[in-house]
All heavy atoms as an XYZ file, in Angstrom:
659
protein
N     110.191     95.302    101.680
C     109.105     94.905    102.560
C     108.482     96.155    103.163
O     109.172     97.063    103.587
C     109.631     93.984    103.658
C     108.556     93.525    104.581
S     109.038     92.488    105.975
C     110.622     91.866    105.594
N     107.186     96.177    103.211
C     106.436     97.285    103.778
C     106.424     97.140    105.296
O     105.963     96.143    105.828
C     105.013     97.255    103.216
C     104.173     98.404    103.679
O     104.375     98.954    104.755
N     103.214     98.781    102.864
N     106.913     98.155    105.999
C     107.006     98.081    107.457
C     105.656     98.126    108.149
O     105.551     97.791    109.315
C     107.897     99.211    107.985
C     109.343     99.010    107.609
O     109.789     97.879    107.417
N     110.082    100.095    107.497
N     104.602     98.538    107.433
C     103.269     98.612    108.026
C     102.547     97.270    108.015
O     101.548     97.094    108.691
C     102.412     99.638    107.287
C     102.959    101.053    107.423
O     103.676    101.326    108.404
O     102.664    101.876    106.539
N     103.043     96.326    107.248
C     102.393     95.021    107.118
C     103.173     94.000    107.942
O     104.359     93.787    107.700
C     102.345     94.587    105.639
O     101.719     95.623    104.873
C     101.569     93.300    105.473
N     102.517     93.369    108.926
C     103.214     92.385    109.767
C     103.790     91.213    108.958
O     103.248     90.831    107.906
C     102.111     91.892    110.714
C     101.126     93.015    110.758
C     101.142     93.603    109.366
N     104.877     90.660    109.456
C     105.578     89.564    108.786
C     104.700     88.352    108.529
O     104.891     87.651    107.537
C     106.798     89.142    109.596
C     108.001     90.072    109.533
C     109.101     89.565    110.456
C     108.519     90.196    108.119
N     103.726     88.103    109.400
C     102.887     86.917    109.223
C     102.165     86.935    107.874
O     101.903     85.878    107.302
C     101.891     86.750    110.367
C     100.850     87.839    110.474
C      99.961     87.623    111.690
C      99.040     88.793    111.919
N      98.290     88.632    113.156
N     101.881     88.118    107.344
C     101.210     88.193    106.047
C     102.177     87.889    104.907
O     101.772     87.387    103.869
C     100.509     89.539    105.876
C      99.406     89.716    106.895
C      99.561     90.583    107.963
C      98.234     88.980    106.809
C      98.567     90.723    108.912
C      97.232     89.110    107.758
C      97.400     89.984    108.818
N     103.444     88.158    105.116
C     104.457     87.762    104.133
C     104.630     86.245    104.147
O     104.875     85.636    103.105
C     105.788     88.473    104.391
C     105.746     89.917    103.969
C     105.351     90.915    104.859
C     106.063     90.289    102.669
C     105.288     92.237    104.469
C     106.007     91.611    102.267
C     105.616     92.579    103.176
O     105.537     93.890    102.770
N     104.492     85.640    105.327
C     104.534     84.174    105.409
C     103.378     83.569    104.614
O     103.543     82.542    103.942
C     104.453     83.713    106.866
C     105.691     84.059    107.671
O     106.760     84.314    107.060
O     105.595     84.083    108.913
N     102.219     84.200    104.677
C     101.065     83.728    103.911
C     101.336     83.889    102.420
O     100.999     83.000    101.626
C      99.773     84.455    104.344
C      99.456     84.127    105.810
C      98.603     84.078    103.445
C      98.378     84.995    106.429
N     101.954     84.995    102.035
C     102.320     85.198    100.628
C     103.266     84.091    100.173
O     103.122     83.547     99.075
C     102.961     86.589    100.395
C     103.555     86.699     98.989
C     101.936     87.695    100.618
N     104.224     83.730    101.019
C     105.156     82.651    100.672
C     104.408     81.347    100.447
O     104.681     80.624     99.485
C     106.216     82.470    101.768
C     107.181     83.628    101.838
O     107.297     84.390    100.851
O     107.830     83.786    102.900
N     103.470     81.036    101.327
C     102.674     79.815    101.184
C     101.826     79.883     99.917
O     101.747     78.921     99.158
C     101.779     79.622    102.408
C     100.942     78.376    102.379
C     101.741     77.092    102.512
O     102.843     77.115    103.091
O     101.253     76.057    102.020
N     101.200     81.028     99.698
C     100.389     81.227     98.496
C     101.233     81.042     97.239
O     100.800     80.406     96.279
C      99.756     82.624     98.529
C      99.149     83.064     97.225
C      97.947     82.516     96.773
C      99.774     84.030     96.434
C      97.399     82.914     95.565
C      99.226     84.427     95.233
C      98.041     83.873     94.800
O      97.490     84.265     93.610
N     102.439     81.565     97.253
C     103.289     81.500     96.056
C     103.668     80.068     95.701
O     103.880     79.759     94.529
C     104.537     82.361     96.221
O     105.404     81.810     97.184
N     103.714     79.176     96.692
C     104.038     77.778     96.394
C     102.858     77.043     95.772
O     103.050     76.030     95.110
C     104.493     77.005     97.656
O     103.414     76.932     98.585
C     105.715     77.652     98.299
N     101.647     77.564     95.977
C     100.445     76.892     95.491
C      99.789     77.589     94.303
O      98.901     77.029     93.675
C      99.439     76.764     96.631
C      99.965     75.897     97.759
C      98.960     75.698     98.874
O      97.755     75.862     98.621
O      99.397     75.374     99.984
N     100.220     78.797     94.009
C      99.611     79.570     92.932
C     100.045     79.064     91.566
O     101.204     78.726     91.353
C     100.012     81.040     93.076
O      99.519     81.781     91.991
N      99.091     79.023     90.645
C      99.406     78.611     89.277
C     100.264     79.667     88.584
O     101.092     79.352     87.743
C      98.114     78.388     88.494
N     100.067     80.922     88.973
C     100.847     82.030     88.415
C     101.944     82.396     89.409
O     101.645     82.713     90.562
C      99.941     83.259     88.184
O      98.837     82.864     87.381
C     100.707     84.386     87.522
N     103.202     82.339     88.989
C     104.297     82.669     89.909
C     104.152     84.078     90.486
O     103.661     84.990     89.818
C     105.551     82.586     89.025
C     105.153     81.770     87.847
C     103.685     82.000     87.647
N     104.566     84.231     91.740
C     104.538     85.523     92.413
C     105.900     86.183     92.216
O     106.919     85.625     92.608
C     104.223     85.362     93.919
C     104.354     86.695     94.635
C     102.840     84.770     94.121
N     105.889     87.354     91.607
C     107.121     88.106     91.410
C     107.483     88.845     92.693
O     106.602     89.212     93.479
C     106.954     89.133     90.282
C     106.679     88.472     88.959
O     107.246     87.435     88.644
N     105.796     89.069     88.183
N     108.750     89.066     92.890
C     109.214     89.799     94.072
C     108.515     91.158     94.179
O     108.187     91.606     95.272
C     110.735     89.970     94.008
C     111.351     90.516     95.265
C     111.212     89.605     96.476
O     111.200     88.367     96.318
O     111.109     90.136     97.603
N     108.263     91.782     93.042
C     107.628     93.102     93.033
C     106.166     93.063     93.512
O     105.605     94.103     93.856
C     107.693     93.710     91.634
O     106.990     92.902     90.709
N     105.565     91.874     93.561
C     104.167     91.734     94.002
C     104.029     91.443     95.488
O     102.927     91.512     96.034
C     103.492     90.566     93.273
C     103.310     90.717     91.805
C     102.658     89.484     91.233
O     103.359     88.471     91.031
O     101.428     89.527     91.008
N     105.121     91.098     96.139
C     105.053     90.619     97.525
C     104.409     91.618     98.488
O     103.554     91.254     99.290
C     106.435     90.208     98.028
C     106.911     88.914     97.418
C     108.292     88.501     97.906
N     108.461     88.514     99.354
C     107.974     87.595    100.191
N     107.287     86.579     99.712
N     108.195     87.682    101.478
N     104.817     92.882     98.428
C     104.251     93.883     99.344
C     102.750     94.038     99.130
O     101.979     94.068    100.086
C     104.935     95.238     99.170
C     106.340     95.281     99.749
O     106.673     94.429    100.600
O     107.102     96.180     99.350
N     102.352     94.134     97.869
C     100.925     94.319     97.565
C     100.108     93.103     98.004
O      99.031     93.253     98.583
C     100.740     94.585     96.072
N     100.626     91.902     97.744
C      99.900     90.701     98.161
C      99.827     90.588     99.678
O      98.786     90.217    100.231
C     100.546     89.448     97.562
C     100.174     89.156     96.118
C     101.102     88.095     95.524
C      98.728     88.711     96.012
N     100.900     90.920    100.366
C     100.881     90.875    101.835
C      99.825     91.839    102.369
O      99.063     91.507    103.281
C     102.258     91.203    102.401
N      99.753     93.023    101.793
C      98.753     94.005    102.211
C      97.343     93.495    101.910
O      96.434     93.648    102.726
C      99.009     95.341    101.499
C      97.997     96.404    101.801
C      98.092     96.895    103.235
N      97.104     97.952    103.425
C      96.361     98.081    104.513
N      96.517     97.263    105.521
N      95.488     99.045    104.613
N      97.164     92.880    100.752
C      95.854     92.344    100.383
C      95.435     91.241    101.357
O      94.296     91.232    101.827
C      95.895     91.831     98.945
C      94.555     91.383     98.408
C      93.501     92.274     98.277
C      94.348     90.071     98.012
C      92.268     91.871     97.773
C      93.119     89.657     97.499
C      92.090     90.566     97.388
O      90.875     90.163     96.890
N      96.349     90.334    101.677
C      96.032     89.295    102.662
C      95.695     89.930    104.008
O      94.774     89.484    104.698
C      97.187     88.305    102.816
C      97.198     87.228    101.765
C      98.212     87.164    100.819
C      96.213     86.265    101.723
C      98.228     86.173     99.852
C      96.211     85.261    100.761
C      97.223     85.222     99.822
N      96.407     90.962    104.393
C      96.121     91.635    105.658
C      94.706     92.208    105.653
O      93.953     92.026    106.622
C      97.145     92.748    105.908
C      96.925     93.475    107.221
C      97.927     94.592    107.445
O      98.533     95.103    106.500
N      98.115     94.957    108.693
N      94.336     92.883    104.583
C      92.994     93.462    104.487
C      91.916     92.380    104.527
O      90.920     92.507    105.260
C      92.865     94.282    103.200
C      93.700     95.556    103.124
C      93.686     96.120    101.700
C      93.202     96.592    104.118
N      92.111     91.321    103.752
C      91.126     90.237    103.705
C      90.987     89.528    105.049
O      89.873     89.327    105.547
C      91.533     89.207    102.645
C      91.260     89.546    101.193
C      91.947     88.536    100.292
C      89.764     89.563    100.923
N      92.096     89.135    105.616
C      92.054     88.351    106.853
C      91.531     89.192    108.009
O      90.802     88.685    108.870
C      93.434     87.725    107.133
C      93.700     86.654    106.058
C      93.514     87.147    108.531
C      95.104     86.097    106.039
N      91.843     90.479    108.028
C      91.299     91.354    109.071
C      89.777     91.384    108.986
O      89.085     91.269    110.001
C      91.885     92.771    108.946
O      93.302     92.693    109.116
C      91.284     93.711    109.977
N      89.244     91.493    107.779
C      87.782     91.479    107.616
C      87.195     90.138    108.036
O      86.144     90.086    108.679
C      87.391     91.774    106.174
C      87.480     93.231    105.833
C      86.783     93.508    104.543
N      86.907     94.912    104.218
C      86.093     95.548    103.419
N      85.100     94.912    102.839
N      86.267     96.818    103.164
N      87.856     89.053    107.643
C      87.362     87.730    108.021
C      87.359     87.553    109.536
O      86.404     87.012    110.099
C      88.220     86.640    107.364
C      88.054     86.477    105.856
C      89.130     85.540    105.309
C      86.665     85.965    105.522
N      88.403     88.016    110.193
C      88.483     87.874    111.650
C      87.435     88.732    112.362
O      87.040     88.419    113.479
C      89.891     88.213    112.132
C      90.912     87.178    111.680
S      92.574     87.559    112.214
C      92.420     87.205    113.952
N      86.995     89.798    111.695
C      85.946     90.656    112.255
C      84.551     90.193    111.837
O      83.577     90.913    112.048
C      86.162     92.110    111.820
C      87.365     92.729    112.474
O      87.758     92.357    113.568
N      87.982     93.682    111.794
N      84.497     88.992    111.230
C      83.233     88.414    110.757
C      82.481     89.324    109.800
O      81.247     89.355    109.788
C      82.328     88.037    111.938
C      82.903     86.912    112.738
O      83.459     85.965    112.187
N      82.806     87.000    114.053
N      83.235     90.077    108.999
C      82.621     90.930    107.997
C      82.477     90.154    106.697
O      83.348     89.376    106.336
C      83.482     92.169    107.743
C      83.620     93.071    108.950
C      84.551     94.232    108.693
O      84.480     94.824    107.594
O      85.345     94.549    109.587
N      81.371     90.384    106.012
C      81.170     89.748    104.719
C      82.088     90.423    103.705
O      82.338     91.621    103.765
C      79.720     89.910    104.279
C      79.399     89.107    103.046
C      77.921     89.129    102.734
O      77.105     89.122    103.667
O      77.609     89.155    101.535
N      82.593     89.621    102.781
C      83.487     90.154    101.760
C      82.845     89.936    100.398
O      82.904     88.844     99.846
C      84.874     89.502    101.828
C      85.481     89.711    103.216
C      85.786     90.085    100.759
C      86.793     89.007    103.437
N      82.232     90.988     99.888
C      81.567     90.915     98.585
C      82.610     91.024     97.471
O      83.775     91.339     97.712
C      80.573     92.067     98.452
O      81.271     93.304     98.415
N      82.152     90.772     96.261
C      83.046     90.930     95.108
C      83.510     92.378     94.989
O      84.672     92.636     94.665
C      82.358     90.474     93.824
C      82.224     88.968     93.730
C      81.662     88.517     92.392
O      81.872     89.219     91.386
O      81.026     87.454     92.377
N      82.606     93.311     95.277
C      82.987     94.725     95.230
C      84.047     95.038     96.276
O      84.986     95.789     96.004
C      81.773     95.635     95.440
C      80.888     95.706     94.218
O      81.308     95.382     93.111
N      79.658     96.123     94.415
N      83.891     94.475     97.470
C      84.874     94.700     98.527
C      86.227     94.121     98.129
O      87.268     94.737     98.380
C      84.391     94.084     99.839
N      86.215     92.949     97.505
C      87.464     92.354     97.043
C      88.137     93.258     96.014
O      89.359     93.447     96.058
C      87.209     90.974     96.443
C      86.827     89.927     97.474
C      86.502     88.603     96.825
O      87.328     88.048     96.122
N      85.296     88.116     97.047
N      87.347     93.803     95.097
C      87.881     94.721     94.084
C      88.497     95.958     94.741
O      89.585     96.397     94.371
C      86.776     95.157     93.113
C      86.220     94.073     92.248
C      87.129     93.745     91.072
O      88.021     94.493     90.732
N      86.900     92.601     90.469
N      87.781     96.520     95.714
C      88.268     97.713     96.407
C      89.565     97.429     97.151
O      90.504     98.230     97.107
C      87.205     98.235     97.381
C      85.998     98.838     96.706
C      84.861     99.129     97.664
O      85.054     99.032     98.902
O      83.766     99.459     97.176
N      89.623     96.289     97.842
C      90.844     95.933     98.576
C      91.997     95.661     97.619
O      93.142     96.023     97.907
C      90.594     94.726     99.489
C      89.753     95.054    100.694
S      89.544     93.658    101.816
C      88.323     92.704    100.923
N      91.704     95.048     96.480
C      92.748     94.781     95.484
C      93.320     96.093     94.967
O      94.540     96.239     94.826
C      92.182     93.950     94.336
N      92.441     97.046     94.721
C      92.887     98.361     94.254
C      93.707     99.057     95.334
O      94.786     99.600     95.057
C      91.678     99.228     93.852
O      90.978     98.565     92.796
C      92.105    100.608     93.395
N      93.210     99.020     96.567
C      93.924     99.657     97.680
C      95.301     99.038     97.882
O      96.287     99.739     98.104
C      93.115     99.531     98.972
C      93.801    100.156    100.170
C      93.022    100.013    101.463
O      91.782     99.845    101.405
O      93.658    100.074    102.528
N      95.371     97.723     97.795
C      96.649     97.024     98.016
C      97.566     97.107     96.802
O      98.778     96.956     96.923
C      96.383     95.559     98.369
N      96.976     97.317     95.634
C      97.773     97.411     94.415
C      98.082     96.077     93.762
O      99.090     95.942     93.080
N      97.178     95.081     93.968
C      97.406     93.790     93.309
C      96.678     93.752     91.976
O      95.712     94.477     91.759
C      96.979     92.576     94.169
C      95.458     92.489     94.305
C      97.668     92.571     95.513
C      94.965     91.121     94.720
N      97.137     92.886     91.118
C      96.497     92.652     89.840
C      95.149     91.984     90.099
O      95.075     90.990     90.831
C      97.386     91.756     88.976
C      96.861     91.603     87.581
O      95.666     91.451     87.352
N      97.767     91.629     86.634
N      94.099     92.511     89.527
C      92.755     91.975     89.768
C      92.607     90.520     89.338
O      91.720     89.826     89.809
C      91.707     92.848     89.089
C      91.572     94.205     89.744
C      90.481     95.061     89.131
O      89.787     94.604     88.200
O      90.335     96.202     89.587
N      93.481     90.046     88.467
C      93.428     88.637     88.055
C      93.781     87.702     89.218
O      93.483     86.518     89.157
C      94.364     88.386     86.878
C      93.872     89.058     85.586
C      94.815     88.821     84.467
N      95.984     89.675     84.722
C      97.058     89.736     83.974
N      97.163     88.979     82.915
N      98.042     90.552     84.268
N      94.381     88.222     90.255
C      94.747     87.391     91.410
C      93.599     87.204     92.402
O      93.662     86.334     93.266
C      95.933     88.007     92.148
C      97.234     87.909     91.371
C      98.292     87.338     92.271
N      99.573     87.297     91.610
C     100.181     86.161     91.281
N      99.623     85.006     91.544
N     101.355     86.183     90.700
N      92.548     88.004     92.298
C      91.475     87.992     93.301
C      90.878     86.599     93.481
O      90.786     86.102     94.615
C      90.376     89.022     92.956
C      90.941     90.441     93.084
C      89.151     88.836     93.850
C      89.993     91.526     92.593
N      90.454     85.961     92.408
C      89.838     84.636     92.526
C      90.832     83.597     93.015
O      90.480     82.724     93.823
C      89.239     84.194     91.189
C      87.988     84.972     90.821
O      87.347     85.549     91.727
O      87.653     85.000     89.628
N      92.074     83.689     92.566
C      93.103     82.744     92.991
C      93.364     82.866     94.496
O      93.472     81.865     95.204
C      94.388     82.989     92.185
C      95.375     81.856     92.287
O      94.944     80.676     92.311
O      96.592     82.141     92.341
N      93.438     84.095     94.983
C      93.644     84.328     96.414
C      92.438     83.822     97.209
O      92.590     83.181     98.256
C      93.913     85.819     96.703
C      93.820     86.126     98.187
C      95.288     86.228     96.163
N      91.227     84.070     96.709
C      90.022     83.601     97.404
C      90.014     82.079     97.503
O      89.705     81.518     98.569
C      88.778     84.100     96.683
N      90.364     81.404     96.421
C      90.430     79.935     96.443
C      91.494     79.454     97.419
O      91.275     78.489     98.162
C      90.707     79.383     95.046
C      89.527     79.555     94.127
O      88.384     79.608     94.555
N      89.803     79.665     92.835
N      92.635     80.115     97.434
C      93.714     79.758     98.361
C      93.235     79.900     99.804
O      93.443     79.008    100.623
C      94.943     80.636     98.109
C      95.983     80.531     99.178
C      96.831     79.426     99.241
C      96.123     81.523    100.131
C      97.789     79.317    100.237
C      97.079     81.431    101.129
C      97.917     80.324    101.181
N      92.600     81.017    100.118
C      92.128     81.235    101.489
C      91.053     80.234    101.888
O      91.008     79.792    103.035
C      91.622     82.669    101.676
C      92.697     83.747    101.769
C      92.050     85.122    101.864
C      93.612     83.503    102.955
N      90.187     79.869    100.955
C      89.171     78.854    101.248
C      89.825     77.521    101.588
O      89.432     76.856    102.542
C      88.206     78.682    100.069
C      87.196     79.797    100.012
O      86.835     80.381    101.016
N      86.735     80.100     98.813
N      90.817     77.137    100.805
C      91.543     75.889    101.063
C      92.280     75.978    102.382
O      92.262     75.053    103.186
C      92.568     75.630     99.955
C      92.185     74.581     98.984
C      93.321     74.349     98.005
O      93.852     75.283     97.419
N      93.688     73.101     97.835
N      92.966     77.098    102.584
C      93.770     77.320    103.779
C      92.886     77.273    105.029
O      93.247     76.678    106.031
C      94.469     78.654    103.623
C      95.458     79.023    104.673
C      96.572     78.336    105.038
C      95.444     80.195    105.487
N      97.246     79.025    106.013
C      96.579     80.168    106.314
C      94.569     81.293    105.583
C      96.876     81.162    107.225
C      94.875     82.285    106.491
C      96.004     82.232    107.302
N      91.698     77.883    104.938
C      90.780     77.905    106.078
C      90.181     76.553    106.375
O      89.773     76.278    107.515
N      90.127     75.666    105.397
C      89.568     74.330    105.603
C      90.582     73.333    106.121
O      90.219     72.217    106.462
C      88.940     73.817    104.299
C      87.679     74.573    103.950
O      86.947     75.013    104.813
N      87.437     74.737    102.670
N      91.846     73.704    106.141
C      92.884     72.777    106.608
C      93.046     72.819    108.098
O      92.668     73.656    108.790
C      94.225     73.110    105.933
C      94.206     72.784    104.463
C      95.508     73.130    103.773
O      96.463     73.610    104.431
O      95.585     72.919    102.571
């Protein structure tokens, strides 16, 4: 676990992993937690998140780019609940 990423983002990764069509490997947890942290921080600051921004955050966090759309769909569902 990355000590710089708060536990609440790992909780989101756990929730995401139960709903994702592609299983989340243990080796992806830190990167996904960081990606959720980057995304949610921008959302809370009312910043727009373009496709380019998503790509940049995915690269920074170290997630597989194939997860970007899946994570976006998850967050949309999560935000509507």
